[in-house]
Steps between C-alpha positions, in 0.01 A plus 500: 500500500619853588437454875706181506806666331484779764560231768811360317819659638811562285702223679236235373534627149883493518492145626258391236717652222809319628319170503348558157841597354691207652226238478592374848411581863855385608686720241279797596568438861877482439486830309284669768673353810736717703733213568547123428373409851166667430429333159284224646294733713468738186365213286220453752433880501499517124242219472276672762535832324389351164209317657381815678522695175295229320244509780463875463465473125272207525675306219820285474812670362731192479481132424705308764697218327778268601760679294394844609215738426341660188261778455130447446329714232387740771854498645642613164265794493583594858872492414441764228314728752753424780786615276333833452477525874864417537596771240278757692669408833838531347424835357372613833820413678708633222333835528541494881868425461555779255313745715724416796816569306362758258787742508813294569428144381686318228420516127547178311567552130543233246653604165674329209862458567632725223287800583547446868885474494589727219238767512291517820749428778688833454156676497400326822816619674416857402145448626628367829723797545210736415268341748751441775477116442168497691399169337697190453494404133494126447608454136439164324670492168397207290388419149171340593173668584400493870142442631413837651153380595665237725725776638826354367575873463313827567583642150617331187678660199492245209537459128160351432160637562341370827197283404322503846208754489519536886836675474560865457712536200684776311721504196824667603664521157677289238834316487662513157748223424762537225777267383841569646841336496848570647759674303728199530228274357443729198872531431516119494184397322399813303212738506162356374333739255144360512295217659610250233871549598406375854513140368889515515509644853479368862197604701465544870133446590320597817206276583283543813135483614453850378730504196424207273815506300570639154294251294779461257346178387212688338747705298769259409343164573573269807819344371677829410366672809636224718845538344492883545426503868826426676405614844183533703444693818210565727636796690557846353823562682655172367354580155659846510831370617505228232438738221748762632770226524457387140276193521288621211217734390213555746197715550544762776319825603567794260672675799750206541808710402419757769533243772877484420557174318722499190226398251407623161151541351436294186229673296297225329194716448281359776386575854384231743270679734341365826266678735598580863203455739434571865265280709386547857256332729188729537537503873868592482415790283297650791826536709645853493861377499425271207323765305807730543727223384276435192530868412878457526486200265290685253751795503789253453354390164366844389597524135508882529808460725620168367399495131636150429186365683264672260281334246713621217838330469821701553812366337807448716669774295228748593539397870875548472444851373254591773698327771797728444286788632588596855145456626502131387853416599414355843242250386742202498810661629685281751318180430770353279820638374465672164745400223 
């Protein structure tokens, strides 16, 4: 059948995929038509395109029924092959677009909201100043993972390992979460000495697509855990602000005090560690400007410079000690007012 596939143009495949996905000539025509006035004419064109493709392949692709269309067995097999063609064509245009704007095009970065707002944004400003702001940085800060393969972003920095083998991935480092509370909260409710003492305290829990919550129900049981959690957040900035204002005890990065909030570390003898991963589309990684930005991201989480991102946990007290050194003073300076 190879010679017959060679005669099938990309437009025919695109039309067939639309009809197969929508199970309707009309709906496919509405999606493909340039305007409402051309829908009727487009329906006729869609029907002729599918019939011509079936003639070229010498077997039916669709069953025509009163309520719409459905795929034949052969049609289902062709859909799988056609999707591969669609992906290849998309890659081809993506490479062409990147080549056209190789030096000065935008860079679309998706990153978890906490790391994006509290850590990486100051680094990006430094990067822009160092490079003359040659590239526009489009920063998406959210607590969900984006689909890099579908080009929702060029590069993703996330708190879970990417599970698509087609992606180029790299572990950037580790985020160590420790329990913190505000000074005002501890003065009012006391300082827990161990995990068991937490039963008598209020907890602020952050729960997102990438952070699954604290699983207190596994430690204390569902009923007690439900009583302990007095506030839930889904954004790191809201979570940080709630803890700093005295809502309760919450897990935050071990460098949380350095950001400037009036919070105290509560040493309960545990470290909640999550991995920080980078994911890129294989075609994006071929772009010189993206490779340069990936190098910048790797440097921004280099534990030789920023030891709190290392595999071994640093206590907030150790960070306080190192942070007082002049060469570390500017990491968070100016982001929020220090107490």
